[in-house]
Each structure stands twice: as structure tokens, then as C-alpha cells.
C-alpha distance (Angstrom), angle and dihedral (degrees) to the residues before:
residue distance angle dihedral
X1 . . .
X2 3.79 . .
X3 3.80 97.7 .
X4 3.79 117.8 150.2
X5 3.77 92.1 -163.5
X6 3.80 119.6 118.6
X7 3.76 119.8 -128.4
X8 3.76 110.2 -74.3
X9 3.76 110.1 -86.4
X10 3.76 137.5 178.5
X11 3.82 113.5 -74.7
X12 3.81 90.9 -114.7
X13 3.80 91.3 54.5
X14 3.80 92.1 48.8
X15 3.80 90.7 47.2
X16 3.80 91.3 51.7
X17 3.81 92.1 49.3
X18 3.79 90.5 47.8
X19 3.81 91.7 51.3
X20 3.81 91.8 47.9
X21 3.80 91.5 49.6
X22 3.80 92.2 48.6
X23 3.80 89.2 49.4
X24 3.81 90.8 55.0
X25 3.80 91.5 53.4
X26 3.81 93.3 44.1
X27 3.79 90.3 52.3
X28 3.81 91.2 56.8
X29 3.81 92.1 45.2
X30 3.79 91.4 50.1
X31 3.80 90.4 50.5
X32 3.79 89.7 52.4
X33 3.80 89.6 50.3
X34 3.80 90.9 51.2
X35 3.79 90.3 51.9
X36 3.81 90.1 53.6
X37 3.78 91.6 48.0
X38 3.80 89.5 53.6
X39 3.79 92.1 59.9
X40 3.80 120.9 110.7
X41 3.81 92.3 -117.2
X42 3.78 92.8 53.3
X43 3.79 92.7 49.3
X44 3.79 90.1 47.4
X45 3.80 93.0 52.1
X46 3.80 88.4 47.1
X47 3.81 89.1 56.4
X48 3.80 89.9 50.6
X49 3.79 90.4 53.6
X50 3.80 92.3 48.1
X51 3.82 93.1 50.2
X52 3.79 96.8 35.3
X53 3.82 96.8 124.7
X54 3.81 94.7 44.7
X55 3.81 91.4 48.6
X56 3.81 90.8 49.5
X57 3.83 92.2 52.4
X58 3.80 92.3 50.2
X59 3.80 92.2 47.8
X60 3.82 90.6 47.1
X61 3.83 89.7 52.5
X62 3.82 90.4 54.0
X63 3.81 93.4 44.8
X64 3.81 93.3 89.4
X65 3.82 96.2 174.8
X66 3.84 94.1 44.8
X67 3.81 95.4 -125.5
X68 3.80 94.5 135.0
X69 3.82 89.8 -113.8
X70 3.80 134.7 112.8
X71 3.80 129.2 175.4
X72 3.78 113.7 -94.7
X73 3.80 89.7 -120.2
X74 3.81 89.3 55.7
X75 3.80 91.0 50.9
X76 3.81 89.9 52.4
X77 3.79 90.0 50.7
X78 3.82 92.4 49.8
X79 3.81 91.2 48.4
X80 3.79 90.0 51.5
X81 3.80 92.8 49.0
X82 3.80 95.5 48.0
X83 3.80 105.1 29.6
X84 3.78 98.2 29.5
X85 3.77 131.3 -117.9
X86 3.79 118.0 -61.3
X87 3.79 131.8 -151.3
X88 3.76 125.3 -96.0
X89 3.79 117.5 22.0
X90 3.79 93.8 -9.9
X91 3.78 125.6 -134.7
X92 3.79 92.3 -32.8
X93 3.82 90.4 64.0
X94 3.81 92.7 42.9
X95 3.82 90.3 55.4
X96 3.80 91.6 46.4
X97 3.80 90.4 52.7
X98 3.80 101.1 38.1
X99 3.81 100.4 34.8
X100 3.81 108.0 19.5
X101 3.82 94.0 166.0
X102 3.80 95.8 61.0
X103 3.79 110.7 123.5
X104 3.78 130.8 -139.2
X105 3.82 87.8 -90.4
X106 3.81 113.5 50.7
X107 3.80 126.1 -153.6
X108 3.78 92.0 -138.3
X109 3.80 96.0 -169.5
X110 3.81 92.7 57.0
X111 3.78 91.1 41.1
X112 3.80 93.2 54.5
X113 3.80 93.8 43.2
X114 3.81 94.7 55.9
X115 3.83 109.9 63.4
X116 3.78 117.4 84.9
X117 3.81 96.3 164.3
X118 3.77 98.8 -128.7
X119 3.79 117.2 132.8
X120 3.76 119.1 -143.5
X121 3.78 138.1 158.4
X122 3.77 122.7 -129.8
X123 3.79 130.3 -142.6
X124 3.77 115.1 -41.5
X125 3.78 93.0 10.1
X126 3.80 90.2 64.7
X127 3.79 87.8 54.9
X128 3.79 90.1 52.1
X129 3.81 91.9 51.3
X130 3.80 91.1 47.8
X131 3.82 92.4 49.1
X132 3.80 91.6 48.1
X133 3.79 91.3 50.1
X134 3.82 92.9 47.6
X135 3.81 91.0 52.2
X136 3.81 94.3 45.1
X137 3.80 92.1 47.7
X138 3.84 88.5 59.0
X139 3.80 92.7 -138.5
X140 3.78 118.3 -160.5
X141 3.78 121.2 -125.1
X142 3.78 92.3 -112.4
X143 3.79 91.3 53.9
X144 3.80 92.6 48.4
X145 3.79 89.9 49.4
X146 3.80 92.1 50.0
X147 3.81 91.1 48.2
X148 3.80 99.1 47.2
X149 3.81 102.1 23.7
X150 3.79 107.1 47.0
X151 3.83 91.6 160.9
X152 3.84 90.5 55.7
X153 3.80 91.9 -135.5
X154 3.81 98.8 115.7
X155 3.81 92.4 -109.5
X156 3.80 125.8 112.1
X157 3.80 112.1 -157.5
X158 3.82 122.7 -164.5
X159 3.80 89.5 -108.2
X160 3.82 92.6 52.2
X161 3.82 90.1 46.6
X162 3.81 90.6 54.1
X163 3.80 90.7 48.2
X164 3.81 90.3 51.7
X165 3.80 91.2 50.4
X166 3.80 90.1 48.7
X167 3.80 89.6 57.6
X168 3.80 92.4 46.9
X169 3.83 98.1 38.3
X170 3.81 104.9 28.7
X171 3.82 93.2 162.5
X172 3.80 95.4 58.7
X173 3.81 117.0 102.9
X174 3.81 118.3 -112.2
X175 3.81 95.2 -112.5
X176 3.78 92.2 48.7
X177 3.81 91.4 46.7
X178 3.80 90.5 51.6
X179 3.82 91.1 51.8
X180 3.78 91.0 48.4
X181 3.81 92.7 49.5
X182 3.80 89.7 50.3
X183 3.79 91.6 48.4
X184 3.79 94.2 48.7
X185 3.77 103.5 36.3
X186 3.79 107.6 14.8
X187 3.78 129.2 -124.8
X188 3.80 98.6 -77.6
X189 3.82 132.1 68.5
X190 3.79 112.0 -85.0
X191 3.79 138.9 177.6
X192 3.78 122.8 -88.5
X193 3.81 90.9 -121.2
X194 3.83 89.4 55.4
X195 3.82 89.7 51.9
X196 3.80 90.5 54.4
X197 3.80 89.8 45.2
X198 3.81 89.2 57.0
X199 3.80 92.6 47.8
X200 3.81 88.7 51.8
X201 3.79 89.6 54.8
X202 3.81 90.3 58.8
X203 3.81 99.1 40.7
X204 3.81 122.8 92.4
X205 3.82 114.3 -95.4
X206 3.81 116.0 -128.1
X207 3.78 119.0 -83.5
X208 3.80 103.5 -106.3
X209 3.78 109.6 -155.2
X210 3.81 99.8 -172.6
X211 3.83 130.9 52.5
X212 3.81 95.4 -124.8
X213 3.82 94.3 57.9
X214 3.82 100.3 76.6
X215 3.84 95.9 51.5
X216 3.81 88.1 42.2
X217 3.82 91.3 56.3
X218 3.80 89.5 48.0
X219 3.80 88.8 52.4
X220 3.81 91.1 50.9
X221 3.81 90.5 50.1
X222 3.81 90.1 53.6
X223 3.80 91.1 49.3
X224 3.80 90.9 52.6
X225 3.81 90.8 49.7
X226 3.81 91.0 49.4
X227 3.81 96.5 47.6
X228 3.81 101.7 31.0
X229 3.80 101.1 28.6
X230 2.93 161.5 135.5
X231 3.79 101.3 123.8
X232 2.98 148.8 -77.8
X233 3.79 98.7 85.8
X234 3.81 96.0 -132.2
X235 3.82 91.0 58.7
X236 3.82 92.3 47.9
X237 3.80 89.2 46.8
X238 3.81 91.3 55.3
X239 3.80 89.3 56.2
X240 3.81 91.4 47.6
X241 3.80 90.6 47.8
X242 3.81 94.0 49.2
X243 3.82 92.9 46.2
X244 3.80 93.8 52.8
X245 3.80 99.7 38.6
X246 3.79 89.2 97.3
X247 3.79 97.2 168.1
X248 3.83 91.3 47.4
X249 3.79 91.3 -127.3
X250 3.83 91.8 133.1
X251 3.81 86.7 -122.7
X252 3.81 129.0 89.0
X253 3.78 120.5 -127.7
X254 3.80 120.5 -149.3
X255 3.81 91.0 -102.0
X256 3.82 92.3 50.2
X257 3.81 90.2 48.3
X258 3.81 94.7 49.7
X259 3.82 94.7 42.0
X260 3.78 91.5 49.2
X261 3.79 93.7 54.8
X262 3.79 92.9 41.9
X263 3.78 89.5 56.3
X264 3.81 92.5 56.1
X265 3.80 93.2 48.9
X266 3.80 105.4 -96.4
X267 3.84 94.0 148.3
X268 3.82 93.4 52.4
X269 3.80 101.9 30.8
X270 3.79 92.3 71.0
X271 3.77 137.6 43.2
X272 3.80 104.0 117.4
X273 3.78 123.5 128.0
X274 3.80 91.9 -89.1
X275 3.80 99.8 48.8
X276 3.81 120.4 31.2
X277 3.77 121.3 -141.9
X278 3.79 107.4 -67.6
X279 3.76 98.9 -135.5
X280 3.79 119.7 169.1
X281 3.81 93.3 -87.5
X282 3.80 92.3 58.8
X283 3.80 91.9 43.8
X284 3.80 90.3 54.0
X285 3.80 88.6 48.6
X286 3.81 91.0 52.6
X287 3.79 89.3 49.7
X288 3.81 91.4 54.1
X289 3.81 89.9 52.1
X290 3.81 92.8 49.9
X291 3.82 89.9 46.5
X292 3.79 90.0 72.4
X293 3.82 94.7 165.5
X294 3.83 92.5 50.5
X295 3.80 97.0 -126.6
X296 3.81 95.4 137.1
X297 3.81 91.4 -116.0
X298 3.80 136.2 71.7
X299 3.78 127.7 -144.0
X300 3.78 126.3 -138.8
X301 3.79 90.2 -104.5
X302 3.82 92.7 51.7
X303 3.81 90.2 50.8
X304 3.79 92.1 46.3
X305 3.82 91.3 51.4
X306 3.82 90.7 51.4
X307 3.82 95.6 47.0
X308 3.81 97.6 36.4
X309 3.80 109.2 141.4
X310 3.83 94.3 -155.2
X311 3.83 104.3 73.8
X312 3.81 91.7 138.4
X313 3.80 90.3 59.4
X314 3.79 96.0 56.7
X315 3.82 108.0 120.1
X316 3.78 118.7 -122.7
X317 3.79 104.7 -126.2
X318 3.75 129.6 166.0
X319 3.78 117.1 -107.1
X320 3.81 90.9 -150.1
X321 3.80 118.3 104.5
X322 3.79 122.2 -135.0
X323 3.78 126.8 -121.5
X324 3.77 114.3 -128.0
X325 3.81 114.1 -118.4
X326 3.78 144.6 74.5
X327 3.79 96.0 -81.8
X328 3.84 108.5 85.1
X329 3.78 102.5 -109.5
X330 3.79 126.1 175.2
X331 3.78 90.4 -22.7
X332 3.79 116.2 -158.9
């Protein structure tokens, strides 16, 4: 009754849909990586790598007792002389951000050997980036089903989950991919709707600009549970989504969203001091907030993230990537 699965299709068709869906997510992840690489810190570390040998020679010349150590202030001065001055707080700030555990005396050989200038996200943070990308890509239910449920039986096994992550994150090592699959989806077979529920837990909720919006979304979630239940919410939401996807696009337009909530009593089921009357104007405004990427439609995952009834369970994870190497750099 609340199945996410697409109609059974030929294996080749499902494989093509799965590949296309994975490509959408990869494109968002690659864009996020490019944004990180454009940061001042990343460019600065890139300069260090390019001038590694020259920096080492200058540090060695100033290491008068040949201990392999120079003062941190001296290292900053050498970096400025060789790599040039940078905006903001200069090299001192870059070192504080990228290698916060560096002491007053720096082992310059170890420091220069560590950076490899390759951004990556460890553990839970990778899950956050994946969830964000899946929401921003506005994936359709059929594509999600093809990606995570290759057998088309509604069940996501650990092996299938790892295969899906391999398509989405081809550069991740096998051991790391296995840990991520376990973190996201557990070590036992689970339903596809539960997989999407977990992704929603890790994705960013919409940015609500007015105080009435959060209690209003909670009211809408309760209405969906009452009219499309039984619980859990993500199963009721699938039924609501299917019933109001009138053009069968597997996306909801603003009109479909507003009409769907009007039909289950949103305008009359509220009106207390906490939640104002949810007339059509406010419903359209809520839709525009949920439609974070401004496409004019919302996906099931976007709607689930907005109406998720587990805000207290959202993990607190750093949004800062880590720099690969032995020197602690932008540690999560």
C-alpha cells in the first residue's frame, strides 16, 4: 500500500535508471567538492605542496642547530616569502585552521610531507554529504528505488547498499564504503522507505524564515499521519505523496502540494496562537521554503526532510572536511 517501488521493469531499464540517479547525486557531490577546493585554505595548502622543496630548504637554512624544528612564526614567514601573502589572517590563520595541533616549534619535514590536497569526508560526515546531495538532486521515487533496490522487492540488503554507494561514491575505498553503508543503513536487510527515512535524518532541514513555519510543518505532519496513517510518518507520507502526484511525475508541484493539504483540512485544522490559519497563501509559502533548490517541484525526500518528526535525533556533525595526511588538519 505504501510501496516506493516502481513498476517492475526489465533489468536493463532498471540498471539505466539506477545509473542516471547515481549520476545526479555524483554531480552534486562533485560540485560540493569544487566549492571546497575553491576555498582560501585549500589554495594555500596547494601552494605549500607546489613549493614543498623550496620551503624545506629555507626552513633547513634557519634551523641552525639541525634539530628539524623551526618556530611556528618562522614557518609563517617562510611561507609568506615563498608562496606569497594571502588574504584574511594570513598564513598564521591558515595554520590555525588546517593544522590546529601544531606546536610553537614545528617539525617542518613532517609538516611538509603530510599534505596531499585531497578533500574527503569521514564516517558520518560522508553520510551527511550524501543525504544533502540526494535532497538537492531532487531524485524521483523510481530512481531511488532503482538505485537502492536493484532486486525490485522493496528490500535493501547490506550488499545492495554497498553497491549503491559504489555507484554514487566511486572514489571511496571498499573498507570505508562498507563502514558508511553500515552507518547509514545498518547491518541487516531493511525496507527502502526506512533507507530514505535515515537519509532524511542526515540531510539539512529547510531554512525556516518565520516563527510560525516550524509549528505549521509539525501540524501538517500530524494531519498526514491522521489521514494517511498508520504510523510511521514516512509510510503515511508515501501514501500522501502518491495520492497527490496527479501528473505521475514523482514530484509534487506547488498546486499539488497546496491542494493535497487543503483536502485533508489544513486551513481549518489550525488557527490557535501557535499556528496561524494555514490558508493557501501560507501553504504556498511553506512550499517555497521546502523547495530549497527553486525548481518549482519537491521530491519525496525533500518533503520527508521538511516534515521529519525526529529533529531531536539529528546528529551534530561538523561541516568541515578533513585534509588527508599525518598532520591533524581540519579535524572533524
